[in-house]
Each structure stands twice: as structure tokens, then as C-alpha cells.
N, C-alpha and C positions, 0 to 999 in steps of 0.2 A: 379287516385289522390293518393290513399293509397299506391300503389305500388312504386310510384316516391318518397315517403317521404324518405326512407333510403338512396336514392341517393343524395337527397338534404343535408341531415345530413352529408353523407360522405364529400360532397364538402366543407361544412362549417368547419368540422373538419380539413380536409386537408389544407385549407387556413389558419386556426389559427395555425396549427403546423408549416407551412412554415413561416409565419410571426414571430412566436416565435424564430424559428431557426435563421432567419435572423437578428432579435434583438440581440439574444445572441452573434453573431459573429461580429457585426457591432457597437453596442452602448457599450460605457464605456469599451472598451477593449484595452489592450496595443499593441503597435507595435511588431512585430515579431522579428525585429533586433534592438539592441541597440549599441550605441557606448560607450562601457565601457571597455577601455584598461586595460590589467592586469599589467602593469608595475608599478614600484614603485612609480613614480611621480603622475601618474593618481590616483592611490588609495590614496594618500595623499591630493588630490585636491578635488574640489566640484563635479567632474564628477560622482562619485559613490554615491553622495547623493540622486539621483533618484532611489527610490526603485526598480525600474523595473531591475535594474542591477543584483539584487539578484536572480532574476528568470531566469529560462533557458527554452529553447524550446526543447532540447533534451538531452538525457543521456550524450552524448559526451560533450556537452557544460557545463553541470553542473559539470561534473568530471574534465573538464579542469579548471574551476573556483575554485573548491575545492582544486585541486593541486596546483594552483598558490597562493592562499592564504597561504597554508601550507608553500610554499618555500619563500613567501615574509616575513612571520614571522621569519622563520629561518634566512633570510638574515638580518632582522632587529636586531635580537640576535647577529649574528655574528658581524655585523658592531659595535654595543655597546661595545662588549667584546674586539674586536681588538682596538677600540679607547678610552678604559679606562672608558666606560660608563656602564658596566655590572651591577654596583650597582644601576643604575637609573631605570632599568626595573623591572616590576613585573614578567614578564615570566623568568623562570629559565632555561627551556629546552623545545624544540620542537622536536618531533620524528614523523615518518610516517611510514606506511607500506601499501603494496598493495596485496590483494589476487586475483589471476585470478581463477575464479570459474571453469574453465576447468581442472585445476589441481586436482590430487588426493589429498584429504585433508591430507593424510599422509605426504605430502610434505611441509605443511604450517610450520612445526617445523623448517625446514631449512631456512625459510625465515627470513630476518634481517630487522630492522628498516633502511629506507633509506631516500634519499632526492629527491625521485621521478627521473623519467628518465631526467627531465629538470635541475636538479641540484639546488643548493641554488642560489637565486637571491639577490645579495646585493644592498645596496642603490646606486643609479646612475646606475644600470645596466639594461639591457633589458632582458626579458624573451623569449627564443626561445620556440615556442609551436608547432613547426611542427611535432615533434616526441614523444610528451608526451602521446598521446592516440592512441593506434593501432585501425584502424577502426572497426575491428570485435570483439575486446576484450570485456569481460564483467568482470568488476573487482570491488571488494569491497575494498574501501580505508578507512584507519583509520588514525586519527591525534591524537596524545597525547600531551597535554599541560601541563606543571607543572608550576603552579603560586603560588607565595608567597601570604600568607594570607594578606588581607588590614590591614594597621596599626590600632591597637586597638584590633585585634582579634588574635594576636600571642599567647595569653595564652590560646587559645581554645585546649585543650587536645584531643579531639576527631577528628580524620581524617575522613573527609567526601569528597568522590570522586563522580563525576558526569559522567555518560555515556549518550550520546544522540545520538539516532538512526533515521535514514532516510531511506526511501525507502523499508521497509519491504514488502509493498504491491505496489512494482513498481511504477505505475502511480501516487500513493499518495505521492511519494518521491519528487515531485517538491516543495511542501511546505516545507518539513523537510530540503531539501537542502538549499532553501532559507533562512531559519531560522539559519542554521549552517553558511552560507556565511555572513549573516547579523552580527552574533556575532564574527567572525573571524575578519571582517572589524572593527567593534567597538573595539576589542582588539588591533588591529593595530594602530588605530588612538590614542587610549589612551597611548599606549607606544610611539608613535611619539610625542605626547604632552610632555611626561616625557623627551624625548631627547632634545626637544627645550628648555623646562624651567630648565633642569639639576635639576630636583627635586630628590635629592639623597636620598636613603634609605640605611640602614646598609647592607653591602655585605653579600650574602647568605652563610650559613655554612651548614654542614651536618645536624644540628639540626634545622635549620630554618622550621617553620611550613609551609607546602605547601598544595595546593589543586590540585588534578589531574583532568584533563578534557579529556575524551576519546569521540571524535566524530567518529562515524562509518557512512560513506556515501554510500548510494546506496547499501543497503543490497540485494536488488533484482534487479541487473543492467539489467538482460533480460527483466524484466517486465517494468522497467523504460524506457529501449530503445524502447520497442513495445508497450508502453502504456496499459500494461495489469497489473492485480493485481498479477497474478501467475508468476510462474518462467518457465523456459524452459521445465519442466516437468509436467506443469499445477498444480504445488503444491502451496497451500496456505502456505507460509512460517511462518505465524502467527498462524498456527495449527500443525506445524511440530516438535516443540522442546518438544519432549516426552522423558521420561526416559525409559531404556531398560524394566523394569516392566511394564509400561504403554503401550508401543509399543505392548507388547503380549497381554494384556488384552484388548486393544481397537480394535486390529485386530481380536480377537476372539469373540467379542461382537455381537449381532444381529445387521446388517447394518441398521434395522428398528428401532433402540432404541429411536429415537426421531421422528419416523414416516416419515423417508425419503422415505419409501415405500408407501404402500396404506394409504392416509392421509386425502383427502378431496374430496368433491363432486363438480366437475367441468363439463364443457362442452367438449366433444370431437368433433372436426369438421375438415373439409377438409381445407387444406390451399392452393389448386390448383387454386382457383379463388378468385380474391380480392373481387368482390362484394358478393360471396358466403359466404366469411368469415364474412362480416358485416351483412348479413341476419341472420347468426346463432347468431351473437352478439346481435341482437335486440330481438331475441326469446328465449333468455337465460332461461327464467323460465319454458319454456315448454318442453325443451330437456335436460335431465341431465343424466350423467352416472359417475360412479366413476372413477376418475382420480387421480393418486398419485402425490406426490411431486416430485418424480424423473421425470416425464413427464412434469411437470411445470417448473422445474429447467433446464431440458436438453432436450428441444424440438427439437432434430435433430436425423439424421440416427444413430441408435444404432449399424451399423456394424463397426468393427474396426479390420484392418488386416484380412479381409474377415471372421470375426467370429462375430456372434451376441452375444452381452454382456450378461451374465446370472448372476443375483444376488445370485442364489443359489450356482453356482461354486465359485463366489468370495467370498462369506461367508465361503464356506467349506476350501478354500485355506488360509483363514485367520485364521482358527482355530475354528470357530463356529460349535458347535454341537448340537444346539437346534433345535426347530421346524422351519422348512423353508417353511411351507404351504403358508404364505402370500407372502414370496419371490417368490415362484413357481407361484403363481397367477399372480404376476407382470411379471415375465419372459413370461408366456403364453399370456398375454394381449400384451406385446410388439410385440410378434411374430406375433399375430393377426393384430395388427395395422401396422406393417412392411409388412406384406403379402398384406394387402388390399391396401396399398398405391402403392406397386409395380404393382398390378393388374390394379389399377386405371391408372396409367402411361401408361401400355401397351395397355389398351382398349380405351384411349382417343383418338377421331377422331374429325376433324373440316370440315365444308364445306367451300366453297370458300370465304364466307364473313368472317367466324371466322378466317380463315388462314390470309386473308388481315389485320383483326384487331390485330392479333397476331404480324405480321410483322411491323405494323405502331406504335406499342407501344415498339418495341424491343430496341430502342434508350434510353428509359428511364426506362427499365426494372429494372435494379438495384436500382434505387431510389424507385421504386414502390414496388419492393420486399422487401426493408428495411422498409417502412411504414407499409406494410402488417405485416410483422414478428413483428414489434414493437406493433401493435394494437392486435396481437394474444397474445403475451407475456404479455401485458398489461391487457388484459381480464383474463388471468388465474391468474396473481398476484392479481388482485382486488377480484376475487372469492376466492382464498385462505385466503386473508386477511379477507373477509366477514365471511367465514365459521369458521375460527380458531382463529380470532382476530389478532391484529398486532403483539403481543409478541409471539403467537403461530406460526404464519408464519415465523416470523422472526428467531425463535428458529431452525426451520427446515432448514434455509438458513445458519445460522452462526455457528452451532454446528459442521460442518464439517463431511465428511464421508471418510473412509480410505479404500475403496474397489473398486471404479469406477475411474480410472486414467483420463478418458476423462470427467468426471462429475464435475459440479460446486461445489465449496467448498471441493476439494480433498486436505486431509491433507498429503498425501503421504503414503509410507510404501508398498503399493501393487506392485509397480514397481521395488523396490530396496531391498527387504528383511528387511523391518523394519528399516531403516537407515535414518539418517538426510540427508538433502540436504547439497551441499557444502558450500552454504552461511551461514548455520547454524554453521558448524564447523569453518568457518572463523570468525563469531562473538564470538564464544567461545575462539579461539585462541587469538583474539584482546583483549579480557577482561582479560583472565587468564594469558596468556604468554606474549604478547606484552606490554600491560599495567601493568602486574603484580598485578591486583587486587585480593585479597583474600576475596571473598563475603561471607565468613564464619567467617571471624575474628572479634571477639567480641569487638576489640579495634578500629574498624574503621567502617564507614557507607558508603554504596554505594547507590546512587539514580539512576536508570535507567529511562530514558524518551524515549518512543517510539512513534513517531508522525504519526499520521493517518488522513485521511480525508473521509468524506462520510456521517456520521450520525450526527444529531443535527441540531440546528438553525443555520442559514446562517451566516458564518464567526465566530461564537462563539464556544468555546471549552468545552468539557466535560473530567473530569478526571476519567478513569476507572482503579480501583486499587483493588487488592486482599485483602487489609486491610482496607477496607472501614470503617469509624468510629473511626480509630486508632488515637492516639495521633499525629502521624506523618501527617496524612491527615488533621486533624484539624488545625495543626500549619501551614501546606501549604496553606490551604483555607484562613487562616487569613492573611498570607503574600500576598496572591493574592487578598484579599478583595473580596473573594467569599463566598456565603452563602451555596449553595448546588448545585448539578449537575442535569442535565435533566434526569429524571428517564426513559423516553422513550429510550434514547440512551443506557443505561445499562441494560435494560431489555432484556431477552432472552438469555443471555450469560451463564446460569447456568449450561449448559451441554457442554460448549466449553472448550477445553484444548489446550496445546501446544503453548502458547504465548512466544513471545521473552521476554516479561516482566514478565514471569511466574517463578514458583519455581525452574525450572532446571537451568536456567542461572542466576537467581536473587533470592535466597532462603531468606525468612524471618527467623529470625528478624534483620539481618544485612544489607540486600539488599532490598530496596524498589522500586519495579517495577511500572511504571505508563504508561498507554496509554493515550496520549493527543489526543484526537479526535475532529476534527474540522468539523462543519456542513457545508454541501454544498447544496444538493439538497433534495427534499422530499423522504422519504424512499421508496415510491413506485417507483419513478424514478430511484433511485439508484438500486433497485432490477432488474427492467427492463433492465438497461444498462449492469449489470452483467451478467443476463441471455443471452442477445443478443451478447455480446462480447465473451462469452465462446462458444456459438453456432456457431459464425462466425469463430472462431478459429478451430472448429472441422469440419467445412464444406467448409473451403477455402474462406470464405468472410471476409472482413475487417469491422468490427464494432467497432474497438478501439476508433474512434473518440466519441463514445458514452460514453466509460469508461472516456475519457478526459473531457467530458462535465459534467459527474457525479462526478468525484473526483478532478478534477483540473481546477476550474472555473478560466476564464481569466479576470474577471471584476476588475477593480482597487478597488472598494469597498470591495470585498472579500479579495483580496490579501493583502490590506493594514491591515485590520482587523485581518486576520489570522496570518500575519507575526508579528504584534505586541503582538498578544496573546502568540505566541511561544517565544518571547523575554521576556515577562513578567515572563513566567515560569522559564526560565534560570536564570534570575536576582533574582527571589525570592529564587531560591535554593542556588546560589551563595552567596547572601547576608544574607540569614536567617539561613543557616545551617552550 
């Protein structure tokens, strides 16, 4: 009776997991295909009033919509100017540019603002979409809108520009993209209403006060395309924006500076048998040995290019000259675990009954393997949180490491000589060269919003900002009618650097960088999805549906709430600053 208890518990847990997954994908979820035409007339009608039209199911779809809105706004402006209605619109100019991240960033300076491959769509014309997005291309697109200040604010002497970024973390970009599309459509409808009512304003001059809005779409196109948070080099782009000096110091520091190495006490167990895994799970208190955060965050084969990864070698290559005793202990332990796992595979044998059992479950092996891996990772995460506390475990996850390219939370540098990723060069070029923003100019102010998902209460957002408590944040919270942020979301980031909204691209006091973080799932579930997806990426298995579940919820309730939160932020900045 006692021996069968774990099996019954396994069955109950498995049934609950299956039921939950079914409910996630069948209840309150939008259709995968919408009829949302991208021509001028459809955008002017009630077709696009369905909020689902702003959401995309793929990177290609999201990019096509973003390009289309840019072209439609250009066509609207062109139509107004050609027919003598130029003084009616608030929009003064619309420019766009595309960065193919496969290019050498040095070539970005040769790029010019363009009308996209599809050209400008004028009123009454159809848009040909067959050649606007190459199937394999990964492109960061930017749209620069120059808008006259609303009537009554022309006397505002301070120039305030807005930068809105989406897709820094790939899979999280579907919300950011939806917010940008919603804003562009709203702007289009406002201008269309002005054209119908012929609400004339004074014609713009060189001295007309304007506000510039730079929308940067899909900063991590590879991650958005493949539903990953990291890019094609497994780099977390929101930890990659370091100055030259910081690159040197961060690569030369101890990789274990936040105990990414030996960190906590967990259980080491075999993953070969599903039932055996659960038996170890239920006798957790009786078998304990030291397991590090590296093994918790990266539970996969450490062989890469026929070489066993070494923390000691990686630290020395980065310039670290300190004590490597703990790192060497970790390397030895990994070697032992890897050797034991290889011997276990070679020595494993089955009798006839066991072989028949193995063959009978082969058809569902992938699903079973996934459940087994999820439970293994979940157990390790729960133990880490129990031993370290939520903030301590989170700090080890979000602080990033700059030495193990295959590892989770890799900020880059080790694979390319301490250099930014191409997408970061594209963002810098879009801000400084394409848009012409001088973020150090004391006569102007720039506000950068970088949209993310994952942490916090379901559908609600938290503002993460380097100048917390400043007059700027107080004013913004007042405009948004918010009292405070969720402290659990902002905790653990004290050792994290390299943000898109950080001091390198957006230095204080003239540039205010804000991360708008929208809550999705519980923190433990988000951590499990991250670990599983990275493990699958390194082992040839596809677990990116887990990151979709964790970072891009499909429920109407979440999408509606998050989309409105994103629009509230844009409105508050445009109207209040």
C-alpha cells in the first residue's frame, strides 16, 4: 500500500497538469487567424476595432503589420499634402528604416530612411505584401514620427522625445508590437478624422514645436521568430549594453560573483527513469548534496564542440586572476556527473519485459520526457527558492553571466571579444543617427520605454527605473494614477547591468529609461520555462511553447489588460511631458 502511494500521487499530478494545459489552450483564447486587411479602407473601417487585430502569431506577421502601418501613415500624409490638406494633420513627417542584423553593423551608417520595400500606400490604393518580408530575414525596423504639439502646448520650450522599444526579449515582443500597432492605428484614425472635418491648424514652420516619437520594432527578431528570449547567439540583449570599460571589468570578475557557481543545497538524482525521479522527489529530506545554481539553471549535457565546458578556463579567458578553487570544484563535479551518466547509459540493460515496456511507450516518449524534465527542473527551482529565498534565487537568475555561451542568462562577450550584438548597434543607430536624438542635450528630454513581460501580477505592469523616487517618476506615477510598484518584481536586480534602458543608450539626467514589465505567470513557472527552453535549445528539443506560455499569454483577459496598460503609458508621456 505504501509503495503504491507515490504512483497514485504521480497519476493525480499528471492529470491536473494535463487538464490545466487543455484549459490554457481552449478556454478564453483568441483564434489563430484574423481577417484584418492592411489596406487603407479596412484600417479606416470598424474591421480593426477588434483588439485581436493588433496581435500577431509570428514575427513575420508582426513585422508585416508594422511596415503596413508605417506606409499607410506616409500615404495619409502624402495625400493630405498633395491635396492641400497638409495644415490639417498633426503629423509633420514619417520616416522609416530597416536593419538586417545579418549585416556588419558598420554598414548601418550607409542605410537611409526608406518607404519599405512595399512603397508608400496612398488613399484608395491597395498594398502589395508579397515581397515586403523575406522568409529568412531577421530585421529590426524603426519608425520615426514627427508630430506637432497639441494646441495649447506650443509654448512648451522643452523638447520631449519618446522612444518605444519592443521585442528586446524576443518572445516578449508580441505585446510590445501590439502596443505599437494600436498606437499607430489610433494616430491614423485621429488624422483621418481631421481630414474629414477639415480641422485646420496653422501651417507648420521651421519653428513649430514638435515631438518626435521613435518606435523600434522587434529588437530581437530571431528570438521573436523562434519564441525565445535570447538571440541567435543565445545572448540576453537586455544584459548586453555595456560600455567598453564595463565589458573589461565584468569579463574579468569572478563568474561566481552572485554565486552562479556553488550556491545552494539540492538533490542530485538520475533522470533516466520517470518513476525513479519521483521517488527521489518524495524523499528529498533524506538525500541531500551540494548542487550549484549552474546545474539548476543549465541541467543539460555540458559537452559543446566535443569539449567539456570549464568555468576555470572561461574565467581565465575573461581576465579573472583571482582564486578559482570554487570554480575548479564545480568543474570536477560536472566531470564526475557527466562520467557517471555516460557509464549509466553504457551499463543499462533490459530483460524482455522491460524491453517490451520501453517499446510500448515510445510513441509518447517526447511528452513523457517533457513532463519528467519539467518536474525535475521545478523541484530544483523550489529547493533553490527555499534555501535562498525568492530574491536570492532570482538574483542568481537575472544578474546574467558573461562566460558560458550555452548557459542561461548569458549576457554575451565570451563568443565575440566583448562586443555588442548587431541588434544593439541597430538600436543605437536608430536613436542617434536615424532619429537624431541627442540624449545628452540639456535643452531636450528623452523618455525610453522598453516593454517586457513575465514578472508581476497577471496583466498588471511594474515600472523599473534607475531613478526610482525621482521627480520624473513621481510625475509619471501621478499621471498614471499609480501609487507604487510591486516590490517583488524590482527585487533582485541590484547586480544586473547592460539594459537597453540603461545609462549607455539613455544616460541621466536628460534621458529617462523605463522598463514596463507586465506580469504573466508565477515567478517559479517563469523560471521553469526559461530553464526548460534553454535546455531544449542546447539538446535539440523544442520547448519554446513553454516560453510562449510563460511570456505571451493568449487569454483575452490578459491581452486586453496589458494592451491598455501599454497605451496608458504612451498617453501619459505624450500628454503629460
